[in-house]
C-alpha positions as CSV (number, residue, x, y, z in Angstrom):
1,M,75.9,-128.2,176.3
2,N,72.3,-127.1,175.8
3,R,71.0,-124.4,178.2
4,R,69.4,-125.5,181.4
5,P,65.8,-124.3,181.4
6,S,64.5,-122.0,184.1
7,F,62.2,-124.6,185.4
8,L,65.2,-126.8,186.2
9,P,67.3,-124.9,188.8
10,S,70.0,-127.7,189.2
11,P,72.2,-129.9,187.0
12,I,71.3,-132.8,189.4
13,V,67.9,-134.3,189.2
14,L,66.7,-136.9,191.7
15,A,65.1,-139.6,189.6
16,P,61.6,-140.8,190.4
17,I,62.6,-144.1,192.0
18,A,59.3,-145.6,193.0
19,G,59.4,-147.6,196.1
20,P,62.7,-146.7,197.8
21,A,62.1,-142.9,197.2
22,T,60.3,-141.2,200.1
23,V,59.0,-137.7,200.5
24,E,61.8,-137.2,203.0
25,L,64.4,-138.2,200.5
26,A,63.0,-135.8,197.9
27,A,62.9,-133.0,200.4
28,A,66.4,-133.6,201.6
29,A,67.8,-133.8,198.1
30,A,65.9,-130.6,197.1
31,N,67.1,-128.7,200.2
32,A,70.7,-129.7,199.3
33,G,70.5,-128.3,195.8
34,A,69.1,-131.0,193.6
35,F,65.9,-130.9,191.7
36,A,63.7,-133.6,193.1
37,I,61.0,-135.6,191.2
38,L,58.4,-137.3,193.4
39,A,57.5,-140.8,192.1
40,C,53.7,-141.2,192.0
41,P,53.1,-143.8,189.3
42,Y,51.2,-146.1,191.6
43,S,49.6,-143.4,193.8
44,D,46.0,-142.6,193.9
45,P,44.9,-139.0,194.2
46,V,44.6,-139.2,198.0
47,A,48.2,-140.3,198.2
48,M,49.4,-137.7,195.7
49,R,47.8,-134.9,197.7
50,R,49.2,-136.2,201.0
51,D,52.8,-136.6,199.7
52,T,52.8,-133.3,197.9
53,Q,51.5,-131.5,201.0
54,R,54.2,-133.2,203.1
55,L,56.9,-132.3,200.6
56,R,55.9,-128.7,200.6
57,E,56.0,-128.7,204.4
58,L,59.6,-129.9,204.2
59,T,61.0,-127.8,201.4
60,D,60.4,-124.5,199.6
61,A,62.3,-125.7,196.6
62,P,60.4,-126.4,193.3
63,F,59.9,-130.1,192.5
64,G,58.4,-132.4,189.9
65,I,55.9,-135.3,190.0
66,N,56.4,-138.4,187.9
67,L,53.6,-140.6,186.4
68,F,53.4,-143.4,183.9
69,I,51.5,-142.7,180.7
70,D,49.0,-145.4,181.5
71,P,45.9,-145.9,179.4
72,P,43.3,-148.5,180.5
73,A,44.8,-152.0,180.4
74,S,43.9,-154.2,177.4
75,P,41.8,-157.2,178.3
76,V,43.7,-160.4,179.1
77,A,42.3,-163.9,179.0
78,P,41.2,-165.0,182.5
79,Q,43.0,-168.3,182.1
80,L,46.3,-166.5,181.3
81,L,46.0,-164.5,184.5
82,A,45.0,-167.6,186.5
83,D,48.0,-169.5,185.2
84,A,50.4,-166.6,185.9
85,D,49.1,-166.2,189.4
86,R,49.3,-170.0,190.1
87,V,53.0,-169.9,189.2
88,L,53.5,-167.4,192.1
89,D,51.7,-169.7,194.6
90,A,55.0,-171.6,195.1
91,Y,56.5,-168.4,196.3
92,R,53.5,-167.7,198.5
93,D,54.0,-171.1,200.1
94,E,57.6,-170.3,200.9
95,L,56.7,-166.9,202.4
96,G,53.7,-168.3,204.3
97,I,51.1,-166.0,202.7
98,P,47.7,-167.2,201.4
99,H,46.8,-168.1,197.9
100,R,44.1,-166.0,196.3
101,P,40.7,-167.2,195.1
102,E,41.2,-165.2,191.9
103,P,43.8,-162.9,190.4
104,P,43.5,-159.2,191.4
105,Q,42.7,-156.6,188.8
106,P,45.2,-153.7,188.4
107,P,43.8,-150.4,189.6
108,Y,43.3,-147.6,187.1
109,H,44.2,-144.1,188.3
110,Y,45.7,-142.3,185.3
111,D,42.8,-139.9,184.4
112,A,42.4,-139.0,188.1
113,Q,46.2,-138.7,188.5
114,I,46.4,-136.2,185.7
115,D,43.5,-134.1,187.2
116,T,45.2,-134.2,190.6
117,L,48.6,-133.3,189.2
118,I,47.1,-130.2,187.5
119,E,45.4,-129.3,190.8
120,L,48.7,-129.7,192.7
121,R,50.7,-127.7,190.2
122,P,54.2,-129.0,190.6
123,R,56.9,-127.2,188.7
124,V,57.4,-130.1,186.3
125,F,55.4,-133.1,185.2
126,S,57.8,-136.0,184.5
127,F,56.5,-139.0,182.6
128,T,57.5,-142.4,181.3
129,F,56.1,-145.0,178.7
130,G,54.7,-142.6,176.1
131,I,53.3,-139.2,175.4
132,P,50.3,-137.5,177.0
133,S,47.4,-136.7,174.7
134,P,47.4,-133.2,173.0
135,Q,44.5,-132.3,175.3
136,I,46.5,-133.1,178.4
137,V,49.6,-131.3,177.1
138,A,47.4,-128.2,176.5
139,R,46.0,-128.4,180.0
140,L,49.5,-128.7,181.5
141,K,50.7,-125.7,179.6
142,A,47.7,-123.7,180.7
143,A,48.5,-124.5,184.3
144,G,52.1,-123.4,183.9
145,I,53.5,-126.9,184.4
146,A,56.6,-127.8,182.4
147,T,56.8,-131.3,180.9
148,L,59.7,-133.7,180.9
149,G,59.3,-136.9,178.8
150,T,61.5,-140.1,178.8
151,A,63.1,-141.3,175.6
152,T,65.3,-144.3,174.9
153,T,65.9,-143.6,171.2
154,V,66.4,-140.5,169.0
155,E,63.1,-141.3,167.3
156,E,61.2,-141.2,170.7
157,A,62.9,-137.9,171.5
158,C,61.8,-136.4,168.2
159,E,58.2,-137.6,168.9
160,L,58.3,-136.0,172.3
161,E,59.5,-132.7,170.9
162,A,56.9,-132.8,168.1
163,A,54.2,-133.2,170.8
164,G,55.3,-129.9,172.5
165,I,57.2,-131.5,175.4
166,D,59.5,-129.0,177.1
167,A,62.5,-131.2,177.9
168,I,63.6,-134.8,177.3
169,C,65.2,-137.3,179.6
170,A,67.5,-139.4,177.4
171,Q,67.6,-142.8,179.2
172,G,70.6,-145.0,178.4
173,A,70.6,-148.7,178.7
174,E,72.6,-148.6,181.9
175,A,69.7,-147.1,183.8
176,G,68.1,-149.0,186.7
177,G,64.4,-149.6,187.0
178,H,61.9,-149.5,184.2
179,R,62.9,-148.8,180.6
180,G,61.0,-145.8,179.2
181,S,60.7,-147.2,175.7
182,F,57.4,-146.6,173.9
183,T,57.9,-147.0,170.2
184,N,59.8,-150.2,169.7
185,G,57.4,-152.9,170.7
186,A,58.3,-155.8,172.9
187,V,62.1,-155.4,172.7
188,P,63.5,-152.5,174.6
189,A,66.1,-150.1,173.0
190,L,69.5,-150.7,174.6
191,I,71.5,-147.7,173.5
192,G,74.1,-146.7,176.0
193,T,74.0,-143.2,177.6
194,L,77.3,-142.2,176.0
195,A,75.9,-142.9,172.6
196,L,72.3,-141.8,173.1
197,V,72.7,-138.4,174.7
198,P,74.8,-136.6,172.0
199,Q,72.5,-138.0,169.3
200,V,69.4,-136.7,171.1
201,V,71.1,-133.4,171.7
202,D,71.8,-133.0,168.0
203,A,68.3,-134.1,167.0
204,V,66.1,-131.9,169.1
205,K,66.1,-128.2,170.1
206,V,64.6,-128.7,173.6
207,P,66.8,-129.3,176.7
208,V,68.1,-132.8,177.2
209,I,68.7,-134.5,180.6
210,A,71.0,-137.5,180.7
211,A,70.1,-140.7,182.6
212,G,71.6,-144.1,183.0
213,G,74.8,-145.2,184.7
214,I,75.4,-141.8,186.3
215,T,76.1,-142.5,190.0
216,D,79.0,-140.1,190.8
217,G,80.2,-136.7,189.9
218,R,82.4,-138.0,187.0
219,G,79.2,-139.2,185.4
220,I,77.6,-135.8,185.8
221,A,80.6,-134.1,184.2
222,A,80.5,-136.6,181.4
223,A,76.8,-136.0,180.8
224,L,77.3,-132.3,180.6
225,A,80.2,-132.7,178.2
226,L,77.9,-134.8,176.0
227,G,75.6,-131.8,175.7
228,A,73.0,-132.6,178.4
229,C,71.9,-129.7,180.6
230,A,71.6,-132.0,183.7
231,A,71.9,-135.5,184.9
232,Q,69.0,-137.5,186.4
233,I,70.3,-139.9,189.1
234,G,68.4,-142.6,191.0
235,T,70.7,-145.5,191.9
236,A,73.1,-143.3,193.8
237,F,70.3,-142.5,196.3
238,L,69.2,-146.1,197.0
239,L,71.4,-146.3,200.1
240,A,70.5,-142.8,201.3
241,D,69.5,-142.5,205.0
242,E,66.2,-141.1,203.9
243,A,65.4,-143.9,201.4
244,S,63.0,-146.6,202.3
245,T,65.1,-149.3,200.6
246,A,64.4,-152.5,202.4
247,P,67.3,-154.1,204.5
248,A,67.4,-157.1,202.2
249,Y,67.6,-154.8,199.2
250,R,70.5,-152.8,200.7
251,D,72.3,-156.1,201.5
252,A,71.9,-157.2,197.9
253,L,73.4,-154.0,196.6
254,G,76.4,-154.5,198.9
255,A,76.9,-158.2,197.9
256,A,76.4,-158.0,194.1
257,S,78.9,-157.0,191.5
258,S,78.3,-154.6,188.6
259,A,78.0,-157.6,186.2
260,D,75.0,-158.8,188.1
261,T,72.2,-156.6,186.7
262,A,69.9,-157.7,183.9
263,L,66.7,-156.7,182.3
264,T,63.5,-158.5,183.3
265,Q,59.7,-158.5,182.9
266,A,59.2,-160.8,185.9
267,F,57.9,-158.4,188.4
268,S,55.7,-155.8,186.5
269,G,55.4,-157.2,183.0
270,R,57.5,-154.3,181.6
271,W,61.2,-154.4,181.0
272,A,63.3,-153.1,183.9
273,R,66.9,-153.4,185.1
274,G,67.8,-154.8,188.4
275,I,70.1,-157.2,190.3
276,Q,69.6,-160.7,189.1
277,N,67.9,-163.0,191.6
278,R,65.9,-166.2,191.8
279,A,62.6,-164.8,190.7
280,M,64.1,-163.1,187.6
281,R,65.7,-166.4,186.6
282,E,62.7,-168.6,187.3
283,L,60.1,-166.3,185.6
284,A,62.2,-165.6,182.5
285,D,59.9,-167.7,180.3
286,P,57.2,-165.3,179.0
287,R,54.6,-168.1,179.3
288,L,54.9,-167.9,183.1
289,R,53.8,-164.3,183.5
290,A,51.1,-161.8,182.5
291,P,51.6,-158.5,180.7
292,Y,51.8,-155.1,182.4
293,P,49.9,-154.0,184.5
294,Y,48.5,-157.3,185.4
295,Q,51.9,-158.9,186.4
296,N,52.6,-155.9,188.6
297,A,49.3,-156.6,190.5
298,L,49.9,-160.3,190.6
299,T,53.4,-160.0,192.2
300,R,52.6,-157.2,194.7
301,D,51.7,-159.5,197.6
302,V,54.9,-161.6,197.0
303,R,57.1,-158.6,196.9
304,T,55.6,-157.0,200.0
305,A,55.9,-160.2,202.0
306,A,59.5,-160.7,200.8
307,A,60.5,-157.2,201.9
308,Q,59.0,-157.8,205.3
309,Q,60.8,-161.1,205.7
310,G,64.1,-160.1,204.2
311,R,63.9,-162.4,201.2
312,A,65.8,-160.7,198.5
313,E,65.3,-163.6,196.0
314,F,61.7,-162.5,195.5
315,L,62.2,-158.7,195.4
316,S,62.5,-156.3,192.4
317,L,66.0,-155.1,193.1
318,W,66.1,-152.2,190.7
319,A,69.6,-150.9,190.1
320,G,71.6,-149.3,187.4
321,Q,74.9,-150.8,186.1
322,A,77.0,-148.4,188.2
323,F,75.3,-149.3,191.5
324,P,78.6,-150.3,193.2
325,L,79.5,-146.6,193.3
326,A,76.5,-145.8,195.6
327,R,77.3,-145.0,199.2
328,A,75.3,-145.1,202.4
329,E,75.1,-141.6,203.6
330,S,72.5,-138.8,203.9
331,A,70.9,-137.4,200.8
332,A,72.4,-134.0,201.5
333,A,75.9,-135.6,201.7
334,I,75.2,-137.4,198.4
335,V,74.2,-134.2,196.6
336,T,77.2,-132.2,198.0
337,R,79.6,-135.0,197.1
338,L,78.2,-135.3,193.6
339,I,78.7,-131.6,193.0
340,T,82.2,-131.6,194.4
341,E,83.1,-134.7,192.3
342,A,81.6,-133.2,189.1
343,R,83.7,-130.0,189.5
344,E,86.9,-131.9,190.2
345,A,86.2,-134.1,187.1
346,A,85.6,-131.1,184.9
347,R,88.8,-129.5,186.1
348,S,90.7,-132.7,185.5
349,V,89.4,-132.9,181.9
350,L,90.4,-129.3,181.2
351,G,93.8,-130.0,182.6
352,A,94.2,-133.1,180.5
353,L,93.3,-131.0,177.4
354,D,95.9,-128.3,178.2
355,V,98.6,-129.6,175.8
């Protein structure tokens, strides 16, 4: 196992699950002994400051902030956007929300987000979908902010290390939510956590955190045995009391089976894993949607209305493959249980090896 760095005080990392994750969830997990990462990829500077201030009011524990590496969107043909938006009008009709005179443009906050993050000085900057520029990495180091980048292949992990990133989150194919791939084009890397983590550990010298399919203490023990210094966990917290997971989302998690997750680009334009539903099936044809970040902006009103109306068939139901192991309980109870289960699993393995 590679040594856990000083900026990561726990082997349990609360993943930055945008949407269901709340400040209260992050604070509760941190107070129970996990290292919490606040999801801010869609937040403007005002929201980042507000949420960070609230988090610091609720906990004295160190925490991280997660952003997407998000350069300005490449121009897209207006007709493509109009056609993709028109496809969604059928859903708007079912939900009783208005059509739009023209497709919305995705907001651009990345430069301001980086400035705000450095101003706020979290203990860790966690990021997905690429590598910050050398200038940004230098600014982060000068501010004393550790960096944690997401990799889905050994090659991506090596690129992150070469760029001076302090630690790497090795994201296996089982992970829920967006795939962090950034070097393999349109097709996401689908290397399982069990295969990916030891290869990344052997390939880099920086600490490695395992992610993907880790939803109970047995998964944590396995991740540590593979050489990771910690496990990043998101799906296990979707049913937490403090999570803002919509009732229809919670019901879907309870009704589906572990075979029901799939990758989709339907909701954001980027590959992500969630429970299969009608929207995922009907928008599977790439000709029916726009690229990221445009598709994310196009579907926002549909997803918001669906959550309000309890229509899970139109929601992005992000979940990892081990989601049936998640339990409805407080965040503190989840962290405590995970630690207990991990210790029991480790003892069981040692006992099995005592031959």
